[in-house]
C-alpha positions in Angstrom: 1.4 -22.9 -19.1 -1.3 -25.6 -19.2 -4.0 -23.0 -18.3 -2.8 -20.7 -21.1 -2.8 -23.5 -23.7 -6.3 -24.5 -22.7 -7.5 -20.8 -23.0 -5.9 -20.5 -26.4 -7.8 -23.6 -27.6 -11.1 -22.2 -26.2 -10.7 -18.9 -28.1 -8.8 -20.0 -31.2 -11.9 -20.3 -33.4 -13.2 -16.9 -32.5 -9.8 -15.4 -33.1 -9.7 -16.8 -36.6 -13.3 -15.8 -37.3 -12.5 -12.2 -36.4 -9.2 -12.2 -38.3 -10.9 -13.4 -41.5 -13.7 -11.0 -41.1 -11.2 -8.1 -40.9 -9.2 -9.5 -43.8 -12.3 -9.8 -46.0 -13.4 -6.2 -45.4 -10.2 -4.1 -45.5 -10.4 -0.6 -44.2 -7.9 2.2 -44.8 -6.2 4.4 -42.1 -8.6 6.1 -39.7 -11.6 4.3 -41.4 -11.4 1.0 -39.5 -14.8 1.1 -37.9 -15.7 -2.5 -38.7 -12.5 -3.9 -37.3 -12.9 -1.8 -34.2 -16.4 -3.0 -33.7 -15.4 -6.7 -33.9 -12.5 -6.3 -31.6 -14.1 -4.2 -28.9 -17.2 -6.5 -28.8 -15.0 -9.5 -28.3 -12.9 -7.8 -25.5 -16.0 -6.4 -23.8 -17.5 -9.9 -23.7 -14.3 -11.2 -22.1 -14.7 -8.7 -19.2 -12.7 -5.7 -20.4 -14.1 -2.2 -20.0 -13.8 -0.5 -23.4 -13.1 3.2 -24.1 -13.8 4.1 -27.7 -12.9 6.5 -29.3 -9.6 7.1 -27.6 -6.9 9.8 -27.9 -9.2 11.8 -30.1 -9.3 9.2 -32.8 -12.6 7.6 -33.7 -11.0 4.2 -34.6 -8.7 4.0 -31.6 -9.7 2.2 -28.4 -8.4 1.2 -25.0 -9.8 -2.0 -23.4 -8.9 -2.3 -19.7 -8.8 -5.2 -17.3 -8.1 -4.2 -13.7 -6.3 -6.7 -11.4 -6.8 -7.4 -7.7 -4.7 -4.5 -6.5 -2.8 -1.6 -8.0 0.4 -2.3 -9.8 2.1 -2.0 -13.2 0.3 -1.2 -16.4 1.1 -3.5 -19.4 -0.4 -3.0 -22.9 -1.0 -5.4 -25.7 -1.0 -3.3 -28.9 -3.0 -4.0 -32.1 -3.1 -2.7 -35.6 -5.9 -3.3 -38.2 -5.6 -0.9 -41.1 -5.2 -2.1 -44.6 -3.3 -0.9 -47.7 -4.8 1.0 -50.6 -5.7 -1.3 -53.5 -4.1 -4.3 -51.8 -6.0 -4.9 -48.6 -4.3 -6.8 -45.8 -1.0 -7.4 -47.6 0.8 -6.6 -44.4 -1.2 -9.1 -42.2 -2.7 -6.5 -39.8 -5.7 -8.8 -39.5 -3.5 -11.2 -37.6 -2.0 -8.5 -35.4 -5.4 -7.4 -34.4 -7.0 -10.7 -33.7 -3.8 -12.2 -32.3 -3.3 -9.2 -30.0 -6.9 -9.4 -28.7 -6.5 -13.1 -28.1 -3.3 -12.5 -26.1 -5.0 -10.0 -23.8 -8.1 -12.2 -23.3 -6.1 -15.3 -22.6 -3.9 -13.4 -20.0 -6.9 -11.9 -18.2 -8.8 -15.2 -18.2 -5.8 -17.2 -17.0 -4.9 -14.9 -14.2 -8.0 -12.8 -13.5 -6.6 -11.5 -10.1 -3.3 -10.3 -11.6 -1.6 -7.3 -10.1 -2.0 -4.0 -11.9 -3.8 -3.2 -15.1 -3.8 -5.1 -18.4 -4.6 -3.0 -21.5 -5.5 -4.0 -25.0 -4.9 -0.9 -27.1 -6.2 -0.6 -30.7 -4.1 1.7 -32.8 -5.3 2.8 -36.2 -3.5 4.1 -39.3 -0.1 2.5 -39.0 0.3 2.6 -42.8 1.2 6.3 -43.0 -1.2 7.9 -40.7 0.8 7.6 -37.5 -2.0 6.6 -35.3 0.3 5.6 -32.4 2.0 9.0 -32.6 -1.3 10.8 -32.3 -2.3 8.5 -29.4 1.0 9.2 -27.7 0.3 12.9 -28.0 -3.2 12.4 -26.7 -1.9 10.7 -23.5 -3.2 7.2 -24.2 0.1 5.6 -23.3 0.8 7.7 -20.3 1.7 5.5 -17.4 2.2 2.3 -19.5 5.1 0.3 -18.2 5.5 -2.0 -21.2 3.9 -2.6 -24.6 3.8 -5.8 -26.6 2.8 -6.6 -30.2 3.9 -8.8 -33.1 4.0 -8.5 -36.9 3.6 -11.2 -39.6 6.5 -11.7 -42.0 8.3 -14.1 -44.2 10.6 -15.1 -41.3 10.5 -15.3 -37.6 12.7 -12.7 -35.7 13.2 -12.0 -32.0 13.5 -8.3 -33.1 14.2 -6.3 -36.2 15.4 -2.7 -36.5 12.8 -0.3 -37.9 13.9 2.5 -40.2 13.3 6.1 -39.4 11.1 7.6 -42.2 9.9 11.0 -43.4 6.9 11.4 -45.7 7.6 14.1 -48.3 5.3 15.7 -50.8 6.7 17.5 -53.8 4.9 20.0 -56.0 6.3 21.7 -59.1 4.8 24.8 -60.6 5.3 25.7 -64.3 3.4 27.5 -67.0 0.7 26.1 -69.2 0.9 26.5 -73.0 -0.3 24.7 -76.1 2.1 21.8 -76.5 2.1 22.0 -80.3 1.4 25.6 -81.2 3.5 27.4 -78.6 5.6 25.0 -76.5 8.2 27.7 -76.0 5.7 29.7 -73.9 5.3 26.8 -71.5 7.4 25.6 -68.6 6.6 21.9 -67.9 6.1 21.1 -64.2 6.1 17.4 -65.3 9.5 17.8 -66.8 10.7 19.3 -63.5 9.3 16.3 -61.6 10.9 13.8 -64.0 14.2 15.5 -63.7 13.9 15.6 -59.9 13.2 11.8 -59.8 16.2 11.2 -62.1 18.4 13.2 -59.8 17.2 11.1 -56.8 18.0 8.0 -58.8 21.5 9.3 -59.6 21.9 10.1 -55.9 21.4 6.5 -54.9 25.0 5.4 -55.4 26.2 8.1 -53.1 24.0 7.5 -50.1 24.4 4.9 -47.3 23.5 1.3 -48.2 20.8 1.5 -45.5 19.0 4.4 -47.1 15.8 4.0 -49.0 14.1 6.6 -51.2 11.0 5.8 -53.2 8.4 8.0 -54.9 5.3 8.2 -57.0 3.9 11.0 -59.2 0.2 11.6 -58.3 -0.5 14.3 -60.8 1.4 14.8 -64.0 -0.9 17.0 -65.9 -4.4 16.8 -67.4 -4.0 16.5 -71.1 -1.0 15.7 -73.4 -1.7 18.8 -75.6 -1.2 21.1 -72.6 2.2 21.8 -71.1 1.6 20.8 -67.5 1.6 23.8 -65.1 1.4 21.5 -62.1 3.0 18.2 -61.1 2.7 16.6 -57.7 4.0 13.5 -56.0 4.9 11.8 -52.8 8.1 10.3 -51.5 9.3 8.2 -48.5 12.9 8.8 -47.3 14.3 6.3 -44.8 17.4 5.3 -43.0 18.6 3.7 -39.8 18.5 6.9 -37.8 16.6 10.2 -37.6 19.9 12.0 -38.2 20.5 10.0 -41.4 17.0 10.8 -42.7 17.4 14.5 -41.9 20.6 14.6 -44.1 18.8 12.8 -46.9 15.9 15.1 -46.8 18.2 18.1 -47.1 19.8 16.5 -50.2 16.4 15.6 -51.7 15.2 19.1 -51.2 18.2 20.6 -52.9 17.6 18.2 -55.9 14.0 19.3 -56.2 14.9 23.0 -56.3 17.8 22.3 -58.7 15.4 20.5 -61.1 12.9 23.4 -60.8 15.6 25.9 -61.8 16.8 23.8 -64.7 13.3 23.7 -66.2 12.1 27.2 -65.4 9.8 26.1 -62.6 9.4 26.4 -58.9 9.3 23.7 -56.3 7.6 23.1 -52.9 8.8 20.3 -50.6 6.6 19.6 -47.6 5.9 16.8 -45.1 2.5 15.2 -45.7 2.5 12.8 -42.8 4.1 12.3 -39.4 7.8 11.4 -39.0 8.3 7.7 -38.0 11.2 7.2 -35.6 13.7 4.3 -35.7 12.5 1.5 -33.4 14.2 0.6 -30.1 13.6 -3.1 -29.3 13.6 -4.0 -25.6 15.5 -7.2 -25.7 14.7 -8.2 -22.1 11.0 -8.4 -23.1 11.8 -9.8 -26.5 13.9 -12.7 -25.2 11.3 -13.6 -22.6 8.6 -13.7 -25.3 10.7 -15.7 -27.8 11.6 -18.2 -25.1 8.0 -18.8 -24.4 7.3 -19.1 -28.1 10.1 -21.7 -28.4 8.4 -23.8 -25.7 5.4 -23.8 -28.0 7.5 -25.1 -30.9 8.1 -21.9 -32.9 11.7 -20.6 -32.9 12.7 -17.1 -33.9 16.0 -15.9 -35.4 18.2 -13.5 -33.5 18.1 -9.8 -34.8 20.5 -9.0 -37.6 21.2 -6.0 -39.8 21.1 -8.4 -42.7 17.3 -8.6 -42.4 15.6 -5.9 -44.5 13.4 -3.5 -42.5 10.5 -1.2 -43.0 9.2 1.7 -40.9 6.4 1.9 -38.3 4.9 4.3 -35.9 5.8 1.6 -33.3 9.2 3.3 -33.4 7.8 6.4 -31.9 6.1 4.3 -29.2 9.3 2.5 -28.5 10.9 5.8 -27.5 8.2 6.4 -24.9 7.6 2.9 -23.5 9.6 -0.3 -23.4 8.3 -2.3 -26.3 8.6 -5.5 -28.4 7.7 -6.0 -32.0 8.8 -9.6 -32.9 8.2 -11.0 -36.4 6.2 -14.2 -36.9 6.7 -16.2 -40.1 3.4 -16.9 -41.9 4.7 -17.2 -45.5 7.6 -18.7 -47.4 10.9 -17.0 -46.9 11.3 -14.3 -49.6 7.6 -13.4 -49.7 7.4 -9.7 -49.8 5.3 -7.7 -47.4 2.8 -5.4 -49.0 2.1 -8.0 -51.7 -0.7 -10.2 -52.9 1.2 -13.2 -51.8 1.5 -11.9 -48.2 -2.2 -11.0 -48.3 -3.2 -14.5 -49.2 -0.8 -16.0 -46.6 -2.5 -13.9 -43.9 -5.8 -15.8 -44.6 -4.4 -19.3 -44.2 -5.1 -21.7 -41.3 -1.4 -22.1 -40.7 -1.0 -18.3 -40.2 -3.8 -18.3 -37.7 -2.3 -21.3 -35.9 1.1 -19.5 -35.6 -0.6 -16.2 -34.5 -2.4 -18.1 -31.7 0.9 -19.5 -30.5 2.4 -16.0 -30.6 -0.6 -14.8 -28.6 0.2 -17.4 -26.0 3.8 -16.2 -25.7 2.7 -12.5 -25.5 0.1 -13.4 -22.8 2.8 -15.1 -20.7 5.2 -12.2 -21.1 2.5 -9.7 -20.2 1.7 -11.6 -17.1 5.4 -11.7 -16.1 5.6 -7.9 -16.6 2.6 -7.5 -14.3 3.5 -10.0 -11.6 7.3 -10.2 -11.5 8.7 -6.9 -10.1 12.4 -7.9 -10.8 11.6 -8.7 -14.4 9.8 -5.4 -15.0 12.7 -3.5 -13.4 15.1 -5.2 -15.7 12.9 -4.2 -18.6 12.8 -0.6 -17.4 16.5 -0.5 -16.7 17.3 -1.5 -20.3 14.8 1.0 -21.6 16.4 3.9 -19.6 19.8 2.9 -20.7 18.8 2.7 -24.4 16.9 5.9 -24.6 19.4 7.8 -22.3 22.3 6.7 -24.5 20.7 8.1 -27.6 18.5 5.5 -29.1 18.2 7.3 -32.4 21.6 6.3 -33.6 20.2 3.4 -35.5 22.2 0.8 -33.7 21.0 -2.8 -33.5 18.8 -4.4 -32.3 
């Protein structure tokens, strides 16, 4: 513990420098070249061998620290993409720099650890599904446990993550002069508006855990022309993949009904990868939260009362035992994906807390590498959860 604390102090300033640099130069999904350069340079300087690109993605990487003899493979996972028009309103700069710090501290504290310690950079969490593509590319093959954290308005040992599907909708109508001959036209925009109204009417008849939200990305080109094309995007979420599939079926029916009512046709399609509900490994999570408590930061127990989003970490959690605790960096009630959270992710207090979380993750990773009975308990929980049908949406 003393050695880890000393290592955290040695690298604390560099962690904050890299985090603020990433924060000041936000990059969208699959475009995170600057962030990757900063992180891989730091890790390479700390003795990690770096593979970049990884898994067929230009902005993914795997940094590897081999131990004194063969053994388990444990990964610290990082995210670093930003949000369109908002920047780091989800605090991924802290996930990135804090994750790298955890890996560096673990390797420096116990350089002759058993097995392999990985620091894995995963791009495009915000809709691009980078972890899903890396899973498909074999990057996580052989990994025995994966650890990461996420900034939030509260600290949580674990939080359920919603299953999500990314739907695109496109309505086709018929153009006409909106004043001279409107009767000749069929408004694709009217179809889209009716569709979204139908979705709103549906909300009182779906589970309270369901979330449906949409934008119109193309509603026509000029008000004097009846729009022949309208397009938009929607996210449909619920606790389980089964629940989402049911919602998608109902949303699709609503789209085709709106099209028929307005004399148009509709296309519904998936524009991004499906995000799975997350399975939290509580054996890992409780060990990590216990170490964090020793550093003076307590986390709340998981509860269905805490609102959740979606992440490609859910897909990873079905393949590898994983933790995704939440670290409070902002006042309770501060929304993620907001200017307020973006500003909170720059503050010294946020970096101090991220450094403490890095210490807890480092200790947990070293336990997973060096304590065979602990890792077996982690694996046993994972086998039981996935084997029992982890997609039911049950807590945690």
